[in-house]
N, C-alpha and C positions, 0 to 999 in steps of 0.2 A: 124370545120377545114376549110371550105370554107371561112368563115369570116377572119380567121387568114391569109390565103393565099392572100386575097384581100389587107389586111393591109400591108403584107410583100411586095407585088408588088408596092404599093404606095411609101413605104419607099425606095425601090430600084430605082424607077423612079426619085426620087428627089435626089438620090445620097447620102442618109443618111446611117449611120451605124445602124444596127438593134441591140438594146440593150437588146432585150428579149421581150417575150410576157407575159401578165398577163390575167387570165380569171377566172370567177366564174361560173362553169357549174351548171345549175339548180337553181341559186340564183336569187331572184327578185331584180331588181333595184328600186322597189317602196317601199317595206316593210322596214321601218327604224329599225325593230327589227332583221333583217336577218344579220348574220355575213358574210362579204364578204372578205375572206382572200386574194384573188387575187387583189382586189381593194386596200386593205390596204398595200399590198406589193408594188404595183405600186406607191402609194403616199409616201411610205418610200424611194423609189428610187428617186422620185422627190425632197423630202426634203434633201436627201443626195447629191444632185447635180450630179446625175449620168445620167440624160437625159436632152435634150434640147427641145423635143417635145413629145407630147402624141398623138398617132394615134388611133382613134376608128373607128369601122366599121360604127356606127351611134350613134347619141347622146343618143338614147334610151338604148344603151348598157352601157352608163356611168351612167345615172340616169333617172328615170321616175317620179321623185318627183317634177317636175315643174321648172320654171325659177329661183325661189329663190335658190333652192338647187343647180341648175346648176351654178348659178353665184357665189355661195360660193366656189364651186370646182375651177372655173375659177380664182377667186381672189387668191386662194392659189397657183395655177399654176403660175400666173403672179408674185406673190411674190418671186418665185424662178426662174423667167425668163424662164418659160416653156410655149410653145404655144400649142394650141389644134387644131388638124386637123381631119376631118371626111372623110372617104372614100365615103359614100353615099351622103354626103352634101359637095361637093367640094367648094361651096361658103362660107363654115363655116371655117374661119381662124381667130383666136382670136388676131392676130397681127394687125388687122385693126378695126376701129370703126364700119364699116359696118358688119364685121363678128360678133362683139359683139351684135349688134342689132338683127341680124338674129338668133343668138344663143338664145336670150330671146324668140323669136317667136316659134322657133322649140321646145324648152324645154317646153313651154306652151302647144303646140299641143301634145307632148309626154305624158304629165301628163293627158291631157284630154282623150287621147286614153286609157291610163292605168286605169283611173277612170271609164270609161265606161265599159271596160273589167272586172274590178273588180266587179262593180255593177251587171253585167250580171252573172258572176260566182257565186257571193253571192246569187243572186235570184234563180239560178238553183240549187245550193246546198241546199238551204232552202226547195225548192219544193221536191227534192229527199229525204231530211232528214225527212220531214213530211210523206213521203210515206214509211219510214222505211228503206231506203237504207243506206248502208255503204258509206260515201261520201268522205272521205279523209284518207290518210295515209295507212300504211300496215294493213293487217288483224290482229286482236288481237291474242294473243297466243291461240292455240287450233283450229284456223280456217284458211281456205283459202277462197279467194273471187271468186265469180262466177257471171257473168252477166246474167240478166234475164229481159225479156220484160213483163211489166205489163201495159196493155192498151197502152197509148202513151209514157210511160216512160220506159227507160232502167235503171234498178236499179242494184245495186251490193248486192247480197245476200251472207251471210256468211254460209259456210258449214263446218262440222268437218274435220280437217286435219287428215289423217290416222296415222300420226306419233305423232302429238302434242295432239290430243284430248284424247287418253288414258292417257297421263300424267296428264291432267286436272282432269280426273276422279279419278286418283290415289291421287292427291292432295286433292280433296274433301273427299275422303275416309279416308285419314290420319287425316284430321281435325276432321272428325266424330269419329275417334278412339281416339281422345284426344290429338293429337299432336298440338303444337303451330305453328303459322306461321313461327317463327324462326327455329323450328325443321324441318318443311317441307322444308324450303329453304336449310338448311344444308344437308338434305337427297338428295335433287335434285343435289346439288353441288357434293356430294360424288358419286352419280351415274353418274356424267358427263353429265347431261341433259342440253343442251344449251338453253339459253333464245332466244326470238324471234330475237333480234338483232344479237346475237352471231351466230345463225343458218343461218344468211344471208351472212356470209363471209365478203368480202371486202365492200359490200354495207352497211352491218350492222355496220362495223367499222367506216365508214364515218358518219353514223347517230349518233353514240355515240360521235365521235369527235366534230361534229357540236353542239350537245347538251351541251357538256362540254364547248365549246367555248362561248356559250351563258350564261354560269354560272349557268345552271340549275341542274348540278349534279357534284359531286366530282370526281376527277380523281382517279380511282382505277386500280388495276392490270388487271382486265378483266371484261367482262360483265356477272358476276355471279348472282345467285339468292340471293335476300334479302327478309326479311319478308314483306317489303312494296310491292315488286314485286308480291309475292304470294297473298297478300290481294287484290292488284289491279286486278289480274286475276280472283280470286274467287268471287269478288263482282260485276263483270261485268254482267249486266242483259242479255247480249247477249248469255251467256252460256245456259240460259233457253229458247232461241229462241226469246226473246223480242227485239224489236228495242230500241235504247237508245238515250238519249239526255243529254247534259251537264247542270248541275244546279250549279249556283254560280260561274261560271268561268269568270274571268276577266283578260284581257291582261295587260301586263306591260306597264306603261305610264311614262310621265315626267311632272313635274309641271312647272310653269312659269319660275322658276330659273334654269331649266334643271336638277333638281334632279330626280332620278329614283324612281317611285312609284311602289313597287312590285305588281305583279298581284296575282290572286288567282287560284289555280289549279282546284277548283270545284270538283264535283263528278258526276259519271254516274248514271242516274236514268232512269226508264222505260218510254219510250215514250207512251203517251196515246192519243186516239182519242177524238173527241168532247164530247163523252158521258162518258169519263173516263176509257174506256176499254184499256187494254194493246195492243199495236200494235205488233203482232207476225209476224216477217219478216224473221227470219233466222232459220236454222236447229239447234235444240238444241243439246248440248253436254251432259247436265244434265237435266233430267225431271224437269218441272217447280216446282212441289211440293217439290222435293228434294233440288232444289236451294233455295227455301224459308226457308226450315229447316236449310240449310247451313248458311244462313244469320243470323238466330237465334243463331247458335253456335258461329259465328264470333262476334256477338253483345253481347255474354255472357248471352243470355236469355234462353238457353237450361237448362233443369233440369239434364241432364246427367253429371255424374262425373266419371272420369276414373282414376284409380290408375295404371298407366302403369307398375310400378314395380311389382305389384301383380295381373296383369290382368289375369282373368280366365273366361272361358265361363260360363254364368249364365242365368237361366231362368227369373229371376225377376229383377236383378240389371243391370245397365248399359244403360237403355233406358227410364228413367223417369217414372218408374212404382212403385218402392219400396221406402217407406218413413218411417222415425222414427215418431212414434205417440207421442213422448214426446216433441220434438223440431221442428218437421216438415222438418228436413233436409233429403236429399236423403241418401239412404243406399248403401254401396259399398261392393265389395267382399273382403274377407280376408282369409288367410290360416294359420292355427296354428297346428303345430305337424302333418302335413299331412291331417288335416280335414278342410273342407270348411265351412265358415260362411258368413252371412250377418252382417255388422256392420254399425252403424250410422257414417256418415262422419264428424260429428261435435265433437270436442274434449270435454271430460268430464270437468265439473266444470264451463262451460259457462252458461248453463241453470240450475236453481235451481232444485235439485232432479234428475239431469241427470248425471249419472256417466259413460256414455258410454254404448251403447246398442248393444247386440249381440244375434244372433239366429242361430241355425244350418241351413245351406242352404238346406240340404236334407229334414229336417222336414218342413221347410217353403214351399218349392216347392210342397211337397206331400200334405200339408194341403190346399194350394190354388187350386191345381188341383182337389182334391176331393170335395171341396166346390162348385166349378163351375159345375162339373158333377152332383153333388147331386141336385143342384137347377134345372139343365136342365131336369133331369129324373123325378123330382117331380113337374114339372110345372102345374099350375092350369089354364086352358084356360079361366075360368070365372073371374080370378083375373086381375084387370086392370094393376097393377104394373108388373105382369108377362108378360102380352101382350105387354106393352110398352118396356119392357126390351128385349123381343124376337124380336120386330120390329126394335129396334136399332141395335141389333146383326145382323139381316138380312141386314140392310142398310150397315153396315160395311163389311159384307161378300160380298155384291154386289160390294162395293168399291174395295175390294181385287181382285175380279175376273174381274172387268171391266177395261180394259186397253185402252179404246177408247180415242180419243182426248177430248171429252166432259168431261170424268171423270178426265183426267189430268188437264183440266181447272178448274174443281170443286175443286180439291185438291189444286191447286195453289191459287184459290180465298179464300179458307178456311185459308190457311197459311198466305195469304196477309192480311186478315181481322184480324187475331190474331196479326199480325205484327203491324198494324196501331193502334189497341187497346192498345197494349203494349206501343206504342209511346205516346198515349194520357195519359195513366196511369203515365208514366215517367214525362210528361209535368206537370201534376197536382201535382205530388210529388215535382218536382223542385219548383213550385210556392209556395207550403207550406213551403219549406225550405228557402224562401226569395230570390230566384234567379231571380225573375222578378219584383224587387222593382222599384218604381219610375214611372213617366209618360211614358217614353220610354219603360221600361220593361213591363208595363201593356199593351201597344199597341202591342208589339211583342207577348205577351202571347195570346191576343185575336185573332190576325191574325193567329197564329199557331193553336189555337183551332178550328177556323173556317175552316182552310184548312184541318186539319186532320179529323174533323167531316164530312165535305163534302166527303172526300175520303172514310171514313168509311161507309157513307150512300150509296155511289155508289157501293162499293164492296159488301156490304150486299145485296143490290138489285140485283146485278148480280148473287150472290150466290143463292139467292132465285129463280131466273129464272132458273138457272141450276138445282137446286134441283127439281123444279117442272117438268122439262123436262125429268127427269130420273125416270122411274117407278120402284117400288120395285118388279121387275119381277123375281129376283133371291132370292131363299129362302135357308136357311141353310139346310144341309142334314137331312132327317127325322130320320136316325139312331142315330143322336146325342141326340134326345129327347126320344128315345124309347129303349135305350140300357139297358140290364139287366145284373146283376152280377157286378163284380169289374170293374169299368169304366176305370181304368188305369192298369189293369193286363195284363197278357200274352194274345196275340191274339187280343188286342184292337187297334183301330187307334192311341190312345195316345202313346202306347208302340212302335208302328211302326214309328211314326213321329220323325224327327230330332229336334234339339233345335229351329231352326228358325220356323218350322211349329207349334211347341207347343206355341211359343211366339205369333204367328199370331192367333192361336185359343183363347188364353187367352185374347188377345186384342179385340176380338169380344164382350166379356161378362163383362169385368171389366175395370174400369178407373184407379184404383190405389189400392195398398195394403199397409196397415200401420201395423207396428209391435209395439205392446204395451210393457210396462215394464213387466219384469218377476216377478212372485210371487212364491217364493220358489227357491230352487237351485237343480241342478243335476236331479235326477229322480223325485223329487217332484215339479219341475218347471212346470207351466201351459203352455207349449209350444204351443199347438194347440189353446188355448183360446187367445193367443197373436196376432193371425193373423186376422186382420180386413180388410174386402174387401169393396171397394166402387164400386157398380155395375154400369155397362155401362148406360149412359144417353146421349140423344141427346145434342150436344154441345150448341145448342141455347135454350135449355129448361130453363125457368126462375125458 
């Protein structure tokens, strides 16, 4: 406002008519990628012959990109008979040769000042970024920003927003329940949940308008949720408390002929310290281990299959535990004539001898529960297999009960290790299918293997350290191994537990359940013999 008033005063003192003012609030005169609607409107007025002179507060308000850029603007002004006058530099008048010479000097100084400032800002941002600080832009959806002093640095830490964070947790839960990103975005729009920009009101509308002016998004009716927006939110490592950095991001540039070379959006990845450990800098919205599991679901690596149309609560199906012994596919819930079944998710006829496999849910649940309790009560302390089995169950039980930060890190490290091993398996599979042919492909393959292998080694070593630091001080309840009578009858813990507690119990002692093909039909079917249990083993046991 003060700069505008100074310009108006100069115009009045010279007896000129004020043809209007043009301004770009918050826009950089240095960045060539920034859209400056005020500047473009002014040049349109110049080209239309509506002005005789352009008055600026200072040359740095016009451009900071140096003398060459300034001279290009001056040349165009002169082409239309328009002079340039500066309030702060009264000696700058482009109607005289001296003014043109001074213009070149001032423009050069403006560029030098801008370059020094830009270099300082970039260096400061890099220091803050390596410290895990949020360095630019608004806080991501689900968070709000809070300043915090760490040593000599003042960093910006992200903390859960009381309104948006519950929405993020709901989104993760819906994805875990089997909804697609598109279905989640549709549900958010139906519920009227605003996006980050929409929730900012006028400021958000300006951000959207500027983004569209740069051609980075299509003009739509409003700032609604889309599948890409949902995925961008849920893939952000900051949800788990990790600091993040950009990988593969490239700015838009131009070639020698002035043609635009599109940039690359890149992706957010976890920021790591010199030893490969994740930098934890923010308050998590989702626990780290749950975030890693969410990434597996988004990447399609989860074993869970959900039939939303026939979704029913089940003890064994729906969480990667129950499989068909014929084809290896997961089994899902089914309901026929009011009776519940587990059935193979793969259609019949695909695998030879596999005509679709079904088993009564009640019979399968009962058989699994009885087999687990039977082994528990018949344990032989002198049997090495029984001792290892019970030790693994005790480790898992300790994991269920331990909610400390260390256990959360252990869970995250385990999930991360499986994540990187899956990536290695996919890489080798792609190589076998010929996707890394030729000299360039071979080089890319080797570099990827080296990078992922180093990542795997660092993660495995960190997990070993964490495992060693946690003693097996928690043991499973003694009454589980000494119970007499019907272990799942009236008055037993099993009968008192809800579905989730029963799932947790079984997860201590078994890794999977496979259902074999039936022999016989109806009452003559060997239902109980079809249930094959794979007992719990340590995940790193060879």
